[in-house]
N, C-alpha and C positions, 0 to 999 in steps of 0.2 A: 033255046038259049039258056045257057046256064049262068046263075048269078052267084057270084061269090061274095060272101060278106066277111069282113075282118072285125075282130073285136079288141079293143084297147084295154090293157090290164092297168088299173089305177090303184096304187098302194093305199091301204086304209090308214088313216090317222091313228087309230089304235094300235096298229102294229108298230109304228115308229115309236110310240110312247112306251110300249112294252120293252122294245129293244133298248131303249135309253135307260129305262129303270133297271133292267138286268145288268147293264154295263156299270152303272153307279153301285149296284149291289155287289158286284164282283170286285170293284175298287175298294168298296168299304170292307168287304170281308178280307181282302188282301192286306189292308191297312190294319184291321183288327188282329189277323194272324201274326202280322209283323210285330204289332205292339206286344202281343201275347208272348211271341217268341223272344223278342228282346227283354221282356220282363222275366221270362223263365230263365234266360241265359244270365241276366244280371243277379237274379235270386240264386241261381246255382253257383255263380262266381262268388257271390257274397258268402253263401254257406260254405264253399270249399275254402274260402279265406278264413271264415270264422273257425272252421273245423281245423285248419292248419294252425291258426293261432292258439287254439285250444290245446291241440296235440303238443305244440311247442311249449306252452305254458305248463302243462302236466309234466312233460319231460324235464323242464327246468325245475319245477317244484320237487319232483323226486330226486333230481340231481343235488338240490340244495340240502334235502333231507339226509342224502348220502354224506354230504359234507359235514352235517351235525354229528352223524353217526361216527365218521371217522375222528372228528375232533374229540368226542366223548371217549372213544376207544383209546385214543392217544393220551388222554389225561389219566389214564389208569396204568399203573406200572405192574406188569405181569412177566412172568418167565418168557412167554413167546413174543412180547412186544416191548421189551426193555429198551431195544435200540431205537424204537420209533417213539418212545416216551417223551411228551412234551411238558416241560415245567420251567418255572421261573428259576434260574440258576442263583439268584441272589439269596443270601443268608436269611434276610427278611424280605417279605414280599414287597416288590417294587410297584408302586402305583402307576408307573409308566410303562410297565412291561406289556409288550404286545407281540403276539407271534402269529405268523401267517402259515397256512398251508395251501400251496399252489400246485396245480397240475402241469403247468407250462412255463418254460423259460421266458415266453413272450409276455408273461403277466407283468403289469406295471402297477406300483402303488398309485398312480394317478386314477386308476378305476375305483378306488376306494373313496366314497364321499366322506368318510370320516377320518381319513388319514391325517395324521398329525406328526410334524417332524420332531416334535418334543418327546414322543414315544420311543421306545427302543426299536420297535419295528423289525424283529428278527425273524428269520426264516430257518427255523432249526433244522439241522440235518444230523445223522448219527455221528457222534463225536465232536459235534460243534453246535451246542445249543444257542450260541450267540452269533450265528451266521447271519449276515445281512445282504449277501449277495443273491440276487433273484435266480433261483434254480428250482426245478421241480422237487418237491419233497413230500408229495402226496403218495399214499400207499396204493394208489390205483393210477391208471393212466389213460382212461377212456372217457370219464365223465369230466365235463369242463367246469366244474365248480372251483371256488376258492373260498377260504374260510379264515376268519380272524378271530383269535382267541385272547382275551385279557382278563385280568382280575376286575371284578366289579368294584368301583370307587364311589366316593361321595358325589362326584361330578355326574356319574352315570345315574345315580339314584335321584339326583335333583332334576335331570333332564326327564326323569319318569314321573315327577311330581312330589318328591320329597320336600317337605318344609318342616320347620318346627312344630307347626300346628297340626300337620298331617304326615307324621313320620313314616318312612318306609323301613327304617332300621333303628336300633337302639343306639343313639349317638352318645358316646363315652369320651370324646376327645375334647369337650369343653368349648367348642367353637360352633357357631351357627352361620359363619360366613359362606357365601356362595362360591362356587369354584368354576374352573374353566379348563379347556383343553390342556393349556400349559400347567395348570395347577389343579390336579384331579382330587386333591384332598387324600383322605386316608383310604386304605383298602377295606372293603366290607367283608367281614368273615361271616362264617356260619358255625355256630358252636354255642358254648355256655359262657356268657359274659361275666359270671361270678361263680364262686363255689356254693352259692345258695340257689343257682338256677336249676329247675327240674327239667325244662324243655329247652331245646336248642333254637336260637333265634339269629336274625341278621343283626350285626352290631359292628361299631368301630371302636378302636382303642388306640391310645399312644403307648401302651405298654407291650411288651412281648406276650404272645399268646400261643397256646399249644394248638389252636384250632386253624383249619385251613380256609383260604379265601373262597368266597363265591366266584365262580367264573362266568364270563358273558361270551357267548359264541355267536358270531354273526356269519351265516353261510349264503353265498350267492350262487344261484344256479348256473350262471354263465358270466362272461366278462362284462355284459351290458348291465348286469344288475337288475333285470326286469323281475325276477323272483328273488326275494330276500327273506330269510328266516332268521329269527333271534331267539335264543333261549338262554336261560340262566340255570346253571348246574352246580352241585355241590357233592362232595364226598361225605356219606353219612358219618357224623362225628362220634358214634358210639356213646357210651355212657360218660357223664360228667366225671372230671377228675377230683376226687374228694380226699383221697389218701393214696400212698403208695400200695397200700393193701387195703381193700374195701370188702366188706361183708355185710349183707343185709341181715344176717343172723349172728350165731355165736363164733367167736374166735378162740381156738385152743392152740397155744404155742408151747409145746412141751419138749422141743428138741434140745439136744446137747449144746447146740450154739445157733446164734442167728443174729443178723443185722437187718433192720428194716429201716430205710432212710427215705423221708419225704422231701428232702432237698432236691431240686431239679438238676440232675446230672448234666443237662444241656445248658443250663445257666440262664435260660430266659423266662420260664414260667415261674409263677409264684410257688413258694415252698408250701408243702402240704404236711398234714400229720402223717406220722408212719403208718398208722392204722385207724381206720374208721369202721365202727362196729354198730350193729343194730340190736344185738342180743346182749350176750356177756362176753368178756374177754378173760382168759387166764394165761399166764406166761411164767416161764421160770427166770431166774436171775440171769441166766446166760444169754438171754435175749436182749440186745441193744436196740434202743429206739432213737432215731434222729428225725428232726423235722421241725415244723412250726404249727402248733406246739410239739415239743419232743416227747410226746406220750401218746398212747392209744386214746381216741376220743370217740364218745358215744355219737351215734348217727342221728343227725337231726333232719336228714333228707333221704327218704328211702328211694333208691333207683330201681327202675323197670328194667331188670336184667334180661327178662324174656323179650321184651320190646327191642332192646339194644341188639340182642343176638339176632333177631329177625332182620333188623335193619342192615346188619353187617354180613349176612349170610349169602347175599346174592352172589353167584359165581364162585362160591367156596369150593375147595377140593374136599370131597367127603371121605372121612376116615371109617371104614368099616371093620378094622381089626386093630388090635393093640400094636403099638408101635414100639420096637426096640432097636437100638443102634441104628437110628435114622437120621438124615438131615432133611429138615422140613423147612424149605424156603432157604434164602441166602440173605446175608447182610445187606447187599447192594439191591436185592430183588426180594422183598418180603412177600409172602403169600397168606392166603386166608384158608383155614382149615376148619372143618365142621364135623362133629361127631354126635351121635345119639347115645348118650352115655347109659340110658335106660335099656338099651339093647345088648349091653354087655353084663358079665357077671357082677352081681351086687354084693356088697355095697361099693365095691371099687370103681364101678364103671369102666370107662376106657382106661388102660394102663399105658402110660408113656414112660419108658425106661432107656437110660443111657442115650439120650436123644438130644440133638440141638436143633433149634429152630429160630426162624425170623418171620414175624408177621403177627397174624391174629389167630389164636386157638379158640375156637367156640365149642362149648360142650353144653348140650341139653341134658341135664341130669348131673350125674357124678363123674369124677375124674380123679385119677391117681398118677402123681409124678414120682418115679422111683429112680434110685441110684443117682447118677449125675445127669441132671437135665438143665440145660442151659438154654434160656429163651430171651430173644431180643423183640420186644413189642408187647402185645396185649394177650392176657389170658383171661377169658370170661367163661365162667362155669356157673350155670344156674342153680345146681345142687350143692354137693359138698365137694370141696377140693382137698383131697388127701395128699400131704407133702411128706414123702417117705425117703428123704435125700439120704445118700451115703457117699463116702469120700468127700469130694468138694460139695456135694449136696445139690440143692435146687438153687439156681442162680437166675434171677429174673432182672432184666434191664428194661424197664417200661413201666408196668403196672399189673396188678392182679384185681379182678372183680369176682366175687364168688357169692353164692347163698350163704355157705358156711365154710370155715376153714379148720382143718385138723393137721397140725404140724408135729412130726416126731423125729425128723432128721435135720441135718444142717441146712440152714436157709439163708439166702441172701436176696434181698429185694431192694432195688434202687429205682425210684421215680426217675423216668427220662422222657421228657415231652418230645424230643426229636425222634426217639425210637417209636413212639406212639404215632406221631405224624406220618413217618415213613411207612408204618404199617397200614395207616388208613389209605394211602395212595393205592394199595392193592385192591380196594373195594370199588366196584362201578359207581360212576357218578349217577345222581338222581336229578330229574328235571324239576326245577322250582317253578319256572315260567317259561311259556312259549308263545311266539306270536309271528305272524307274517307281516312284514313291512311293505306298505303300499306306496 
């Protein structure tokens, strides 16, 4: 007889415990992985958003910088950009003159947080500097910036902290009253507030002045205005106006005839002496002097002609050969010309003969004007300027600055502040202040 036996399998309590622990561990691991995954996704999303915002901010920053560059280029009048030149059309600078440069016809003044209906708010286009109809007038079509240009005024300076006790400019208008959007006060100029000034400064005045205004440029990287850059720029003023003819050294006027007149032909600036000299002056009776006073005056203020030449020479057209029968610049578009007189045959330096010009002639060293030379604007020679006129002779409408003067031919010099102002517009602007507005 065979006996069969059966065995009953009974689960161990430890086995159930291990299985439950494993399940809990798996669930915890899944939760941790989920949390980590969510955190990574959130971090990645945030980083992508930050990266996108940074990229957009950088793009808008450089767009705003491009706006500043265009505005500065359009404040300079040159042959290539005369049609795009932007300037206040008023005879005297208007404190309420405001000009916009926009890229799109969809632009609206409502996006300008500093918009004021009291301002002129022009959108200048070629042939119409007083246009107020919104239309694209930017020189480019792809960057979405818009720019505002205006003269700096007392109101602008006061917003930046100007007070009588903490002045930002030399106040020469006799008033310390505060100003507003509707009453911006006087324009702030950059130049020489008096004939005793050695260095240019910011100043206001109630009188006519030969100096140009400081310009404020505000550039927005896009229509939302999230990136806004602001700068103040100025045209280098050149040397101070001390006489129709200025020489830091000797002046020899021995021509057969000559008229040197220090009264402003433009009618606005103060009259000057006909000649201001730092050494000695000799002249023949045939030379006539007019001005205030109407005689050559000794120089009480030595000008830094080399420094003025350096300030005005940026972007100048370089003359590497003598000029004969040339037209250098035009009356409506003056230019800046630069020559190294020491590289020419001495003592004459660069020779300019039978030539007409408009703008600024800068010579490091000596220069000779021969025959009939007519020039509208500024002639600045750090060495000796030889005037060897023939026929109608040398005719200057503007002013002469030189180290020394030696004249033997017919000469006519007429101080003209308007010609000098026009000439300075051909010089690139310099940045005085720059900031990002947050």
